[in-house]
N, C-alpha and C positions, 0 to 999 in steps of 0.2 A: 722645398722639397722634403717629405717626412723621411726620417731615417728608418731602418728596418725594425728598431724596436717599437716605433710608435704603429707601424703598420700590424705588427704581431698582437699588440695590445688591444686592437679593435676587435678582431675575430676571436671567438672563444677556442681554446686548445681542445683537439680531437678527444684527448682522454678525458676532459672535464665533460664533455656532451655524452661520452660513452658510459660513464658511470652512474648508474641508477636508471639507465633507459631499459627498455625491453630487451634491446640487442645486447646491451652489456651483461644482463642477467643470463640471457641464453648462452652466451659465450663462455661465462664463468661455469655454469652448469655443464656444458659440454667439455670444457677443459677438466674440470673435476672428475666426470664421469670416465673419460679417457684416462686419467691418471688412476683411478681405482681399478679400471679394467687392466692396465699394463702392469701394476703392482701385483694383482690378483693372479694373472696368467703368465707373466714374465718376470718375476721377481728376481731371479739369477741374473737376467740380462741388465735389469734396471739398476741393480746393485753393483754390477760390474763396471757400468757406465757412469756412476755416480761421481767419481773423481773427474773424469773428464767433462762432464757437465757443469761441475764447480767450477773448473778451469775456465770453460766456455763463458760461463755467468759473468765473469770479471769484465772483459771487454765489451760485453753487451750492456752491462749496467753502466760503464762510462760512456758508451756511444748514445744510448737512449735515455739515461738517466740525469745528464747535464743540461738537457735543452731548455729548461724553465727557470734556471738559476742565476742568468745573466753573468755567466763567467766569461771574462775577457779582460778585466784588469784596466778598465778606461779610468782615466783620471777623473773626467767630470762626474762619473757615477759615485766617486768615493768623497766628494765635497758635500 
């Protein structure tokens, strides 16, 4: 029976498929346009929320950022 690691290696990761695709470019441009709009029209609100957004970024990075690093401390991976 294949382990979970072997199953995830067979299918490409969604982030890898999104980068460079037309959908990825469209999402990037839409987020950039939204960011410019927010900074241009609501600068005070964005700057006052910035400390809270930075604090929120920490748990989000840990939740989404460690998915592909094989963190788990298995002994057979270290050998």
